[in-house]
C-alpha positions in Angstrom: 79.0 3.7 83.3 83.0 3.1 83.6 84.7 4.7 85.8 86.5 7.4 83.4 83.0 8.1 82.5 81.4 8.6 85.7 83.8 10.4 86.6 83.6 13.1 83.7 79.9 13.3 84.2 79.9 13.8 87.9 82.6 16.6 87.4 80.3 18.4 84.7 77.6 18.4 86.6 79.7 20.3 89.6 81.0 22.8 87.7 77.8 23.4 85.8 75.9 23.9 89.2 79.0 25.7 91.1 80.1 28.1 88.2 75.9 28.8 87.4 75.4 29.9 90.9 79.0 31.8 91.4 78.2 33.9 88.4 74.7 33.9 89.2 75.5 36.0 92.4 77.8 38.8 90.1 74.7 38.4 87.2 71.9 39.5 90.5 74.2 41.8 92.3 75.1 43.9 89.1 71.9 44.1 87.6 70.4 45.5 91.2 73.3 47.9 90.7 72.0 49.5 87.7 75.1 47.9 85.8 73.9 46.1 82.5 74.8 42.6 81.7 75.7 41.5 78.0 76.8 38.2 78.3 76.2 35.5 81.2 78.3 32.1 80.5 78.9 29.2 81.7 81.8 27.6 80.3 85.1 29.5 78.0 84.7 29.2 74.5 83.3 29.0 71.2 79.2 28.3 73.0 77.8 25.5 71.6 74.4 26.6 72.8 73.4 30.2 73.2 70.1 32.5 73.5 69.0 35.7 74.2 66.5 36.6 77.0 63.6 38.8 77.6 65.9 40.8 79.5 68.3 41.4 76.4 71.2 39.3 78.2 72.8 36.8 76.1 73.0 33.1 77.8 75.6 30.9 77.1 77.2 27.7 77.6 81.1 27.6 76.1 83.1 24.6 75.0 85.3 24.8 78.3 83.8 23.7 81.2 85.9 25.1 83.5 85.1 28.2 84.7 82.2 31.0 83.8 81.9 34.7 83.2 79.4 37.7 83.2 80.1 40.6 81.0 79.1 43.8 81.3 78.3 47.2 79.4 82.3 48.0 79.7 83.6 51.2 77.6 86.9 50.0 78.0 86.0 46.9 75.8 83.4 48.4 72.9 84.2 49.0 69.2 83.2 52.9 70.5 84.2 53.8 73.7 83.6 57.5 73.4 79.8 56.4 72.9 79.4 53.0 75.4 80.8 54.9 78.1 77.5 57.5 78.3 75.4 54.7 77.8 72.8 53.2 80.7 74.5 50.9 83.0 78.3 51.4 81.9 80.3 49.1 84.2 82.7 52.1 85.0 80.5 54.4 85.7 79.4 52.6 88.5 80.5 54.1 92.2 83.5 52.0 93.4 81.2 50.9 96.4 78.6 49.0 94.2 82.0 47.6 91.7 83.3 46.2 94.6 79.7 44.6 95.7 79.5 43.2 92.4 83.0 41.3 92.2 82.5 40.1 95.9 79.0 38.9 94.9 80.2 35.4 93.0 82.4 33.9 96.0 79.5 35.2 98.6 77.1 33.2 96.7 79.4 30.4 96.2 79.3 30.7 100.4 75.5 30.7 100.6 75.6 27.7 98.5 77.8 25.8 101.3 75.4 26.4 103.9 72.5 25.4 101.9 74.3 21.9 100.9 75.4 21.2 104.2 72.1 22.3 105.4 70.3 19.5 102.3 73.1 16.9 103.8 71.6 16.9 106.8 68.4 17.1 106.3 68.7 14.3 103.7 70.7 12.2 106.4 74.4 11.1 105.8 75.0 7.3 106.7 78.6 6.4 107.9 79.9 4.5 110.5 80.7 4.8 114.7 84.1 6.3 114.8 85.3 2.3 116.8 88.9 1.9 115.6 90.4 -1.0 114.8 93.5 -2.8 115.4 95.4 0.2 115.7 98.8 -0.1 113.8 101.7 2.6 113.1 101.5 6.0 115.1 98.3 5.0 116.1 99.4 2.2 117.9 102.3 4.4 119.5 99.6 6.7 121.2 98.0 4.1 123.1 95.2 3.7 120.8 93.6 -0.1 121.1 91.1 -2.6 118.7 87.6 -0.9 120.0 88.4 2.6 121.4 85.8 5.0 120.0 86.5 8.1 119.2 84.7 10.8 120.7 86.7 14.0 120.0 89.6 15.3 118.3 91.4 18.5 119.5 87.9 19.1 121.7 85.7 19.3 118.7 83.1 16.5 119.1 82.7 13.7 116.1 79.9 11.6 115.8 81.1 9.4 112.8 84.2 7.8 111.1 84.5 10.0 108.4 84.4 13.0 110.8 86.7 11.7 112.9 89.0 10.9 109.8 89.0 14.3 108.3 90.2 16.4 111.2 92.8 13.8 111.3 93.6 14.2 107.8 93.4 18.6 107.7 95.9 17.5 111.0 98.0 15.5 109.1 98.6 17.7 106.3 99.8 20.4 108.6 101.6 17.9 110.4 100.6 18.9 114.0 99.7 16.9 116.7 95.9 16.3 117.6 94.7 15.1 121.2 91.9 12.3 120.7 89.4 12.0 123.3 88.9 8.0 123.3 86.0 5.9 125.8 87.4 2.4 125.7 85.3 -1.2 125.1 85.1 -0.9 129.1 83.7 2.7 129.1 86.8 4.8 130.6 87.1 8.0 128.9 91.1 8.4 128.1 93.1 11.1 125.6 95.8 9.8 124.0 97.6 12.2 121.8 98.4 11.0 117.8 102.0 12.6 117.1 101.5 13.5 113.7 104.2 15.5 113.7 106.3 12.6 113.1 104.9 11.5 109.8 108.1 10.6 107.7 108.3 13.6 105.6 107.3 13.2 101.7 104.1 11.4 102.9 101.7 14.2 103.1 99.2 14.3 100.5 100.0 10.9 99.4 98.0 7.4 99.6 100.8 6.8 102.7 99.5 8.8 104.9 96.9 6.8 106.7 99.5 3.7 106.5 101.7 5.8 108.5 99.1 7.1 111.0 97.5 3.5 111.3 94.2 4.4 112.0 91.6 2.1 110.5 87.9 1.5 111.0 86.5 -1.5 113.2 86.0 -4.2 110.0 82.0 -4.8 110.0 80.9 -8.0 111.2 80.3 -10.9 108.3 76.1 -10.3 108.2 74.6 -11.8 105.4 73.4 -9.2 102.9 72.1 -10.7 100.0 72.1 -14.3 98.8 72.7 -15.3 95.6 69.6 -17.6 94.0 70.7 -21.1 93.4 73.7 -20.4 95.1 75.2 -22.6 97.9 74.5 -20.3 100.5 70.9 -19.9 99.4 70.8 -24.2 99.3 72.2 -24.5 102.6 69.4 -22.4 104.7 71.1 -19.2 105.1 69.2 -16.4 105.5 69.5 -12.5 105.3 70.6 -10.6 108.5 72.6 -14.1 109.4 76.1 -13.2 111.1 78.9 -16.1 109.9 81.0 -16.1 113.1 82.8 -19.0 111.7 83.9 -21.6 109.1 85.4 -25.0 109.7 86.0 -23.7 113.2 87.8 -20.9 112.2 86.9 -17.4 114.3 85.1 -14.8 111.2 84.8 -11.8 113.2 84.3 -9.8 109.8 83.2 -10.0 106.5 87.0 -9.4 105.3 88.0 -12.3 107.3 85.1 -14.5 105.6 86.4 -13.5 102.0 90.1 -14.4 103.1 88.7 -17.9 105.0 86.3 -19.3 102.2 89.2 -19.7 99.4 91.7 -20.7 101.2 89.5 -23.9 102.9 87.8 -24.5 100.1 90.9 -24.7 98.2 91.6 -28.4 100.2 88.2 -29.2 100.4 84.7 -27.5 99.1 82.3 -28.9 102.3 82.2 -25.9 104.3 80.8 -26.2 108.0 79.4 -22.1 108.9 78.7 -21.3 112.5 75.6 -18.7 112.2 74.1 -16.0 114.5 70.5 -15.8 114.0 68.1 -14.2 116.6 70.1 -14.8 119.7 70.6 -18.6 118.6 73.8 -20.4 117.4 73.4 -22.8 114.2 75.4 -24.7 111.8 75.0 -25.3 108.1 77.1 -27.3 105.7 77.7 -26.4 102.6 79.6 -26.8 99.2 82.0 -23.6 97.5 81.9 -23.4 94.3 84.0 -22.5 91.8 84.0 -19.6 89.8 85.8 -17.9 86.6 85.9 -14.2 86.1 88.2 -11.7 84.3 90.2 -14.9 83.4 91.0 -15.9 87.5 89.2 -18.9 89.6 87.7 -18.0 92.7 85.9 -20.2 95.3 82.3 -18.8 96.4 79.5 -19.5 98.4 77.1 -17.1 96.9 76.0 -14.4 99.8 77.4 -10.4 99.8 77.8 -8.4 102.2 75.6 -6.0 104.4 74.5 -3.0 104.3 76.4 -2.2 108.0 76.3 1.8 108.5 75.6 2.4 111.9 75.7 6.1 112.2 73.5 8.7 110.8 73.9 12.1 110.1 70.4 13.4 110.5 68.8 16.8 112.1 65.4 17.8 111.2 64.7 20.9 109.2 65.6 23.5 111.9 68.1 22.0 113.7 69.9 21.2 110.1 70.6 25.6 110.1 72.8 25.6 113.3 74.4 22.2 112.2 75.2 23.3 108.5 76.0 27.0 110.0 79.1 24.9 112.3 80.2 22.6 109.3 80.7 25.5 107.4 82.6 27.7 109.7 84.7 24.6 110.7 85.9 24.0 107.0 86.5 27.6 106.2 88.5 27.5 109.7 90.1 24.9 108.1 90.5 25.8 104.6 92.2 29.3 105.5 94.8 27.7 108.0 95.6 25.3 104.9 96.0 27.7 102.5 98.0 29.8 105.5 100.5 26.8 106.2 101.1 25.9 102.3 102.3 29.9 101.9 104.7 30.1 104.9 105.9 26.5 104.1 104.6 24.4 107.1 102.3 22.5 105.2 103.2 20.7 102.0 102.1 21.9 98.2 101.6 18.0 97.2 98.0 18.7 98.7 97.1 21.0 96.3 94.8 19.3 93.9 93.2 19.7 90.2 90.3 18.8 88.3 91.0 15.2 87.7 91.2 14.7 91.7 87.9 16.9 92.0 86.5 14.3 88.9 87.5 11.0 90.9 85.7 12.6 94.3 82.6 13.3 92.5 82.1 10.1 91.1 83.3 8.4 94.6 80.6 10.4 96.1 77.5 10.5 94.1 78.3 6.9 94.0 77.9 6.9 98.2 74.1 8.9 97.6 72.6 12.4 97.7 74.0 13.8 101.1 77.7 12.5 100.2 77.4 14.3 96.8 75.8 17.2 98.5 78.8 17.1 101.3 81.3 17.3 98.2 79.5 20.0 96.5 79.6 22.1 99.6 83.2 21.6 100.4 84.4 22.2 96.6 81.8 25.4 96.9 83.3 27.1 99.6 87.0 25.9 98.3 85.8 28.0 95.2 84.6 30.8 97.3 87.6 31.2 98.8 90.2 30.8 96.0 88.3 33.8 94.5 88.9 36.2 97.2 92.5 36.1 97.2 94.0 39.2 96.5 95.2 37.6 92.6 94.6 39.7 89.6 92.4 37.9 87.0 90.1 36.6 89.9 87.4 38.5 92.4 89.5 39.3 95.1 92.1 41.0 92.4 89.4 43.1 91.6 88.0 43.7 94.8 92.0 45.1 95.6 92.2 46.9 92.9 88.9 48.7 93.7 89.9 49.4 97.1 93.3 50.7 95.8 91.1 53.4 94.1 88.5 54.1 97.0 91.5 55.4 98.8 93.2 57.5 96.4 90.5 58.4 94.9 91.4 57.6 91.1 91.7 54.1 89.6 94.9 52.4 88.9 96.5 53.3 85.5 95.5 50.9 82.6 99.3 49.8 82.7 99.2 48.8 86.0 96.2 47.1 85.4 97.4 45.1 82.6 101.0 43.9 84.0 98.7 42.8 87.2 96.7 40.6 85.0 99.9 39.0 83.4 101.1 38.7 87.3 97.3 36.5 88.1 98.1 34.8 84.8 100.8 33.6 86.0 100.4 33.1 89.3 97.3 30.7 88.2 99.2 28.8 85.9 102.2 28.3 88.2 99.2 26.9 90.6 97.3 24.9 88.1 100.3 23.1 86.6 101.9 22.1 90.2 98.7 20.2 91.3 98.2 18.7 87.9 101.6 17.7 88.2 99.8 16.4 91.7 97.5 14.6 90.7 99.8 12.6 87.4 102.1 11.4 90.4 99.2 9.9 92.1 97.6 8.0 89.4 101.0 6.6 88.8 101.6 5.9 91.7 98.2 4.6 92.2 
């Protein structure tokens, strides 16, 4: 499957799951509050599939898969408003408190899904790398970090993997906030280094140059043989899976990336190569002849080996211990998301950090390729973002309805229809502006990338 088709497919899977769960929250609570549901739709526009359930509800899938809705019996939308207003289960006849519960149910179900997805991620186990730094540059080098340092905590929060550490650093970078890194040196000493993210060049936040400026890189994995091409040069010479290549023609190989660079350089001069290998604690030597292969019009020297899966960290808990871990991860992500929204509203963070469905599709595809645990982690973060976004007091969102109902509860009567219509227009304009900016950011990233 191509990257484009994969991105489209996993975007549909993501939106299908999260929108269905969100709308089910409204549906489930509405039914228990005595409100009649007419339609449950995943997607907008003309239905591509629909059926009437035993409960009388029309279930549909819309042609535009960018959301969904639950349609209630509402006198304001009925052909005969007076008749509909007196039917059992009419939405506006429900007490304002129940309508508030129905409005908040969707975002709450998204948060519940987030906790469940993080729980499942920890039970399945997310493979990762130890947070060991390799050849720091930029701000990382200026902070005094060194090759081989292991990140233990970021601003006091312990991290057990490279991804967790980089996520914390990336979030601080978006806010241009300095962070304290507690590190363990290769010699076993514990030190604290301050990463001066406030000194990031203006214009880097939200684009691919951010981490280049920070200069933090994972220590490259060693050149361990993970697979051998049948009949290839390496297999014929006697190499085995699990062998660690430490030198080629006497030149040191510290990582698989070094090997990928070194083999073509040396083979171009002389295809006869001598590999120094560590196997079961012993040092062995192997002679082989690199072979020239043409792929996509490009000629390359190969020896017929593939890198091993060198993940050396695994975030996994038993089902019981995964519960508090999932709650902690949900709270941490919530705190960060709210902080980012506040920072963008005050101008402390760049609006370049806004992303549209283009980025969501790309990350959905990438996380799915990395395995179930990574995709569950992605679903959890998107679900939480969807829940928080819908709680914002913007008319046409759930938070806007909550705002209307709160005003109705305080003043004892609903807002005028004119005020509500005006609010809808304001909300639509605000959302259109946000979506346009997010698409603009993503298009710029695609052009730059």
